[in-house]
DOVEX-113204 format. One record per residue (C-alpha): residue in one letter; x, y, z. Coordinates in steps of 0.2 Angstrom, whole numbers, plus 5000, padded with zeros to 4 digits. Each point is the difference from the previous one (the first is absolute). Layout:
BEGIN
AXYZ...
END
This chain:
BEGIN
M492448665231R500050184992S501450135007P498750165005T500950094988A499849894986L498150005001P499850174999R501149994982F498949864996T498450095002S500850164991L500149884985L498349935000S499650205001L500850024983L499349854992I498350035006P499250164991P499250145014L498150025002I499250084987F499050135009A501650115003S499650164991S500750014982S500850155002S501349885015R500449874986P501550004990Q499350014983W500549934982V500050154990L499849924979Q500750134987R500050014983V501649904991P500850034987V499849864984V501649894996L499649904983P501049894991Q500750064982Q501349894992T500749845005E501549914994V501049825001R501550015010P501349875001T499649865012P500850035016H501549885011F499249965014L501749995009S499950095015P499349955017A498750135007R500550125014L499050025016D500350165003V500550164991S501250145005S500450194992P501150125007C498550144997D499250045016P498450105002E500950184998C500949924985H498449954992K498950175004K501450094992A500049904985P498950104984R498349954997P499949894984S499350104984Y498649924990W501149944986E501149915015L498549925009R499249924984R502149925000L499949935018L498149964997A500549894986Y500249825006E500549814994T499049865003L500549835000N499149864995S500349825009D500149944981G501950115002Q499550134987L500450205006T499150134994E500150195002T498850125002A500050184996I498350105009G499250164997I499550135016Y498250074999G499250125010Y501650015010N500250165013P501650015008T499650095015S498949865003N501149834994T500550025019S499550005018P500850155008A501949935008S499950075017S501349955015S499549925017G501150155008P500949975016S498849945010G499549864988R501549964995A500749815007E501650025010R501549944987P501249925010H502250054995V500249804996R500949944984R499249854996K498249964991R498549935009Q498349984995I499350005019F499850185009G500049975019H498849865005D499649904989G498150034994R499449874990F498649885001S500049814994I498249984992A499649785001G498449915001Q498750014986D498850115009F501350144997L501149934987L498649964985K499150165004Y499850204994P501250085003F501649875002S499249884987V500550134985S502049995005V500949884989K501849934999L500849994983S501149884994T501750114998G499750035021C499150175000S498350035004G498650064995T498050054999L498549974991V499350154993G498949914985D499149834998R501649924992H501350175003V501450005012L500750175004T501949995005A501750074999A500950004984H501649975007C499349845003V499849944982H501450144990D501850045009G500250164989K500749934987N499149824996Y498849905008V500549885014K500249825000G498149945003A499350134991Q499149914984K499449875012L499550105014R498649935012V498850085011G499949915017F498550005012L500449945018K498749885008P499649885012K500449834996Q498549965011R498950065015E500750075012T499349945019Q500650135012S500150185000P500650155002S499950044980F501550105001Y501650025011L501050145007H501850014995S500750175007N501450045011F499150145010T499849885011N501749945003H500050135016V498649935010K500749895014G501749984991G499149864985P499850014983A498450044994P498849845000Y500049944982A499249834994P500649994979P498749924991N500349804993N500950014983D499449814998K498350094999M500550114985K500050004983F500050124985Q498949964984W500850084985I499250084984R501050054986A500350164994R499450044982R500950184997T501150115012H499950184995V501550125005P500050194996K501750054990G500150135015W500949855011I500849924988K501050174993G500350065017N500149815009A500250095020N500850164994D499250165003I498749974991G499649824997M499650015019D498450084995Y499449874988D500449845010Y498249904997A499649894990L498349894996L499749844996E498749914992L499549815005K499749864989K498149985009P499150095012H500649975016K498250005010R500250125015R499650175006H501250114990M500650215007K499650164990L501150114996G500150185007V500850164994S501350025014P499450155012P501250095009A500649935016Q499350125013R498249954993L500249815004P499249955015G501550045014R501150004983R499949825003V500749904983H499849795002F500349854989S500249815001G501549904992F500949845001D501850065009N501349904997D500549955021R498349915002P499849894985G498249954996Q499250145011L499050134995V500950175010Y498850165002R500750175006F499150155003C501050185002R500050194999A500750074985G501350115000E500750124986E499550004981T500350054984S498850014985D500349834994L500749915020L499549975016Y501049995014Q500049895016H500549905013C499049844997D500849865007A500649894984Q501249874995P500649944983G498449914990A498750135005S500350104988G498750014984S498750015016G498650114996V499950165012Y498550035006A498850125009R498249995006M498850134999W498350064998D499049984984G498850164997R499249944985R499849795007R499650055020R501549875007W501650005005E501149944983R501849945002K501150034983V501650014995I500950144997G501749964998V501349844997F501649965013S501550004993G501349975014H501150105010Q500950114999W501750075005V501050155001E501650065006R500550195001Q501350095012G500249835007A498449985005S498749884994Q498350024996E498949864996F498349974996N498749904990V499350054985A498450004991V499550064981R498450085000I498749984988T499750174991P498650034990L501149984985K500549835008Y498249975005A499550044982Q501449874992I499849855012C498050025001Y500049984980W501249835001I498549945010K498350064994G500850024979N498850145000F500450185005V498350075002D500149865017C501550095006R499450194999E499850035019G501449935014
END
């Protein structure tokens, strides 16, 4: 029997998954605002030495640079952006190439969404402790199970990488993930050449409901007992794996390796050897956090403390810079690489639509004057990043002019 507190939480989750009725006035709907984006085109490609694939992938990255540090960093010049958005391509046969790019139609004032601070009223309290953690307060994650949810959109777009990270389907055969899942900043990690992408699916039809389970500590105080949690039967779950044909990584990550500028480019795109035949999620240019419905972001991934399970979470977006979005969504290593998405009204198509607006990078922990500041950080999809990733997917800049 569900506790009195669990039922409202369960209902609130359903309300996030099911769009509101369409007869609400259009002025009250948070809308996707399409904007003209620059063109990012490859110019010259050169063959590079074969990587070594020696180091294991790190499932979490850290940086000594907090939001204020990032906001103070000078904006890259046009020529610096060309170097940062140049990219390497790793093929499944081990061949590595580096591609220089050109940027056209670039307007520095529209390259990034305005960075804003949530201010004292919107900023979560940060306890003065000296330990790293990924769960902020009560654990608000949901384990998704049952084919009624697991194999249907939007949960069906979440995939697992053989290096231990997560990813999101953004094309018929393309997966968006974090760069650190395949490259440590100096070289490609062990398993990157034979990278596989796993699709979680039940082995057999399940005979009982519910279709997802609530795992949250928020009910621990109810009658002094734990939350009503029934974990999925892992014996019924399996992964179907597809090999990656090639992997694109921006030079901004390879140059920075999670330092001040590198964290801004912690994203990568995988091209699979064959279509996955599932619905994918569209890319969107990351809007300012205050324009998001309830300032809320969502993502699903394969946290390593819940093996064999897909874990969904949502939370309020916090501070942001032009390239990064900070939040306190509960997450554990393994979730990095998940696509952070928002759901807003598409005025042209007259429907609610979810779009990936960032890539979950991981947990950040900064100690200043004896007090720790902790964040989970996502890399925002700016107009330039949108143009680059879209071109990687479509191979045609004409289809990538609006984001």
